[in-house]
N, C-alpha and C positions, 0 to 999 in steps of 0.2 A: 504494500500500500504506500501511497505517496501522501505527503503533507498537504493539508487543505489551507483555508484562509482563516485567520483569526478574526474575532469580533470585538465588540466593546459594549459599554453600558450607557444607558440613557436614563437619568433620574427624572421622575415625574412627581417630585415631592412638593414643588412650589405651586401656589395657586396662580390664577391669572386668566387672561383671555384664552378661551379654548380653541380659537380658530387660527387666524393667520400666524400668530407668534409661534404656536406649536409646530406648524408646518415649516416655517422658516428655520426654527431651531433644529428640527430633524435634518433639514437639508445641510445646515452648517455642521451638525454632528457627523453626518455621513462623510463629509469632506475630510474631517479630522481622522475618522477611522481609516478610510481608504488611503489617506496620505501618509499617516504615520503609525497606524495600528494602536494608538493610545486611546484610553477611555475618554468619554465625552464629558463636557460640562453639563450641569443640571439644565434641564429644559422646562419650559412651562408645562403644566399639567392640564389635561382636559378634566377640569374639576367636576366632582359629582354634583355640586350645586349649580353649575352652569347647565343650561337647557340644551341637551344634545339634539342633533337632527333626528336620530332614531331613539326610541325609548322602549325599555322592557318594564312592564308592570306586573307584579305578582297578584294573582287572583285568590280570593278567599281569605280566611283567617288562619293561615298556616303558620304565621310568625316569620316566614322567610322575608328577607329584604334583598331587593335588586339594587346593585350599585355598578355604575359605569367605571371601569378601570381606565380605559383610554381607547384611542383609535390608532393601533399600531400600523394600520394600512397606509398611513400618511408617509411611511418610509418606502412604499412600493412605487413602481412606475404607474403613471396615470391610469393605464388600462388593466393593471393587475391588482386591484385593491380588494377583490372579493376574498373574504376569509373562508378557507376551504376545509381546514382540519386543525385539531388540537391534540397534543400528546404531552403527558406529564413525564418528566425525566429529571431525576436528582433534585427534586424540590422546586423545579420550574415548570411552567406551562408553555410549550413551544407552539407557535402558530404558523400555519402554512397559508399561502395566498396564491392568487392567480386564476387563470382560466385558459386551459390549453386548447379549448375549442376556438378561442378568440386570439390565439397566438400572442399572449402577453409574455412578460419576463424580460430579462432575468429577474429572479425573485430573491429578496433579502429575507433570510430566516430571522424571525423575531421571537424572543421568549420573554415571559413575564415572571419576575422573581417576587413572590409574595412576601418573603421575609425582608427584602430590601425595598419593597414598594417601587420597583423600577423595571423598565423594559431593558432587555439585553439584546444587542444587535449581534447576530451571528454572521456566518459567511454569506456572500452573494452566490447563488447557485444558478448555473446556466441551464435553467429549465423554464418553460412557459408557465408552469404552476408547480406547487408542492401539493400533490394530491393525497399522499398518505405518508405517515411516519410510523416506524415500528421501534419498540424497545425489545431487544433480544439480548439476554444476559445482562451485562452492565453497560450496554452501548445503545446509542440512538442511531437509527438508520433512516436516511432520507433519500429515496430514489429520485432521479431525474425523469419525470414522467414524459416529458417532451423536450428534447434538447433545443435550446433557443439560439444556437449558433447557425452559421450559414451552411456548413457542411456536416453530414452525419458520419464523422469519423469514429465517434465513440459516444457513450453516455456513461455516467458515473452513479454509484451509490455512495453518498456521503455518510461518513461514520464519525460519531463523536463519543469519546470515552469519558467525558467529563472534564478533561484537561486540554485535549487537542483534537483538531479535525483531521481526518484522512479520507481517502476514497478508494473504492473498488471499481475498476474500469472494465467495461464490456465493449470491445471493439465492434464497430458497425451496428451498434444498437441505437435506434432512434427513440424508442420508448422503453423505460423500465417501470413496470407497473407496481410491483410488490416484491417483498422478500420475506422469507420464513425460515426458521431453523427446524430441521427434521432429521432425526437419528444422528445428531451431532454434526450435521453439515448445513451450511447456509445456502439456500436456494433462491434464485431470482427468476421472475417472470418478465420476459422482454420480447420486443419485436426486433428481429435481425434483418438488416437490409444490406446485402453484399454489394449493391451497385447503385446506391443513392436513388432508388425508386420509391414511390410512395407506398407500395405494398411490399410485403416481405414475409418471412417465416416467423411464426410465433413459437418461442422456445421456452423451455425450462432448463436451467443448468445449475450446477453446484459450484461453490468456491472451495478450493483447497488452498489455504494461505491466501494469496492474492491472485491465484490463477483460476480461470474458468474451466471446468471439466464436465464431461458427460452431458453435453447439450442434447436435448431431445426435442424434436420438432413435433408439436401437437397440432398446429393448424397452419394453413398456407393461404388464408384469405383474410380480408379486412374484418369480417365478422368473428374471426377466431382469436382476437386479442385476448390474452389471459389477464384479466383485470385484477384478480385477487388470488392470493395463496392462503391456505388455511390448514392448520394441523389439528386434528382431533383424534385422540387415541393413537393407533398405529397407522394412521392414514394421512397422506398429504393430498389436499384437494387443490386443483387448479380450475378456477372458474372463468370460463370464456365469456366473450361479449354476448354470444347467443347460444342457447342450448344448455345441455346438462354438463355438470362438472366432470373433469377427468380425476382419476384416483391413482395414487402411487403408493404401493405397499413396501417400497424399499428395493424392489427387484424390477418391476415392470409397471407400465401405465395401462389403465383400462378406462372405458367410458361408462359412467353410470347414468341412470335415469332419475331425474328429480323434477317433480311436477312444478311447472310455473317458473322454473329458474330462467332468469334473464341476466341483464348486466348487473354484476355484483358491485355495489358501490362501497360497502363497508363490511368488515367481518371482524369478529372478536372471539377469542377462545380462552378457556382456562386450562386447556390441555386435554380435557376429557369431554367437554361440551362446548358448543359454540352457537353464536347468533350471527346470521348472515342477512344483510339488507340488500335487496336487489330492486332494479327498476324495470317495470313493464306495465304500461298504462297506470302510472303512479308507482309509489314505492311499496314494497312488501317486505315482510320479515319471515325468516325461517329459523327453526331450531335444528341443530345437527347433533346427534347423539354419538356416543362412542361406538355404538353398533353399526353406524353408517346410515341411520334413518334420518330423513329430512322431513320436518313437519312444519306446516304453515302456522305462523303465529298471528292469530286473528286480533289479539288485543292491541297490537300496534297498527294504527290506521294509516299513518303517513310518516313512517320512520325515516330519519335522516342521519342518525349517528348512533353508535353503540360502543360502550366501554365495559370492561370487567375490572372491578376494583373491590378489594376487601371482601371477597367471597360472594359478591353479587354482580349481576349484569344490570346495566342502566341503558335505557333507550331514550333518545331524544326524539319526540314525535311532534311534528309541526305542520300545520296547514293553514293557509290564508294568513290570519294574524294571531292565531292561538296555538300555544304549545304546551306540552306536558313532559315531565321526566318520569319514566316508569322504572320500577325496581323489582327484581326477582332474584331469589337465591336458588330456587328449584326449577326455574324455567316453566313452571306451570301456573303459579299465581303471580300476577303482575299488579303491583300497587302503585297508584299515582303518588309521587313524592311532592311535587309542586306544579301548579298550573300557572301559566303566565300569558300575557299578550305582548306582541312586539310589532312595531311599525316597519321592521325590516325582517326578512326571513331568517330564522335561526338555522344555521348550517353546521355547527360543530359543538360537541360536548366533551368536557373533561371534568374529573373530580379529583381534588387533591386536598388532603388534610381536612376532610369534612365540608369543603366548599365546592359548589358546582360552578364551573366556568362555561359560559355560553358564548359562542362566536356568531356574529351576524354577517350576512352577505354584504352588508354595507362596509364591513371592515372593523367594526367595533368589537371590543372584548368586555363582557359583563361578568359579574360574579353574583351568585345567589347564595346568600348566607343563611344557614339554618338557625332557628331560634336557640 
């Protein structure tokens, strides 16, 4: 692996105008980071008592309080401000941005540090969006879902061990959709283009050290993009853009049948059970058992994100202007934790130290504090 790019910190401790000064401050801070690699000076905060453009309001008498943390999307290119995903790692909440259907990017990875009450600026990643992040072992993995350079010579999986960034490189890959650890090996799902053409072979391959080994071609058409990898029990699932998943038992791949499976947008596992969110005429949720059964989850009407934390699965369900966070420890009984309304679509969920973090498509990051 090769060394990546260092980041810096942006403090949002001081009050002040939430608009232009914050944006100007971030622009100056980015100049300092990329010029010298040093930490930034404190910047004005998007203060909770300022009226934001978008608003989350808690419904009912649950005791939860919604608070605006800030708008980390102001550090992104003008067309890449949509907050796409959240992932907790070593006490921070990392936020991904962009839209690879709109060819945005490159994307600056941003993390929120609750202990320090500040945003931390990570490396700039040559991708049109950060579509998914994974924590495997003690490392954070960030795949380049759509390389934002001019030529498709390679794409990278960026890796953070808590101290330094590095990357794993896949030659001639124009999309890296997901990574997963299975039977002690790190696997990547990617689209391989040997001659700079728009279509290509959709592969699964493993890394040994920093070398790609045992590539397997699962599909050779655009609809065959392998969007998500998922490990449940002794099976590795590869979920394509259309149709049923592929299954790997450690020796060979096979195709299974799963009713209703379409584009897998999110997946989360505890190792023996999993929840998969897919898109087909709206979003749907499925439960995956260790025995290989796929069951439709009817309690989630419009699921957009799922996380497994502290022995329970959490689903963020959002439609029109109303959302709910559902919780289940047995995948049978799903209880609503908190209902809320939002003037911008809720796109991402994370929970850390008892606090729910909700990302909005507008680029804002909110926290929902329990009573």
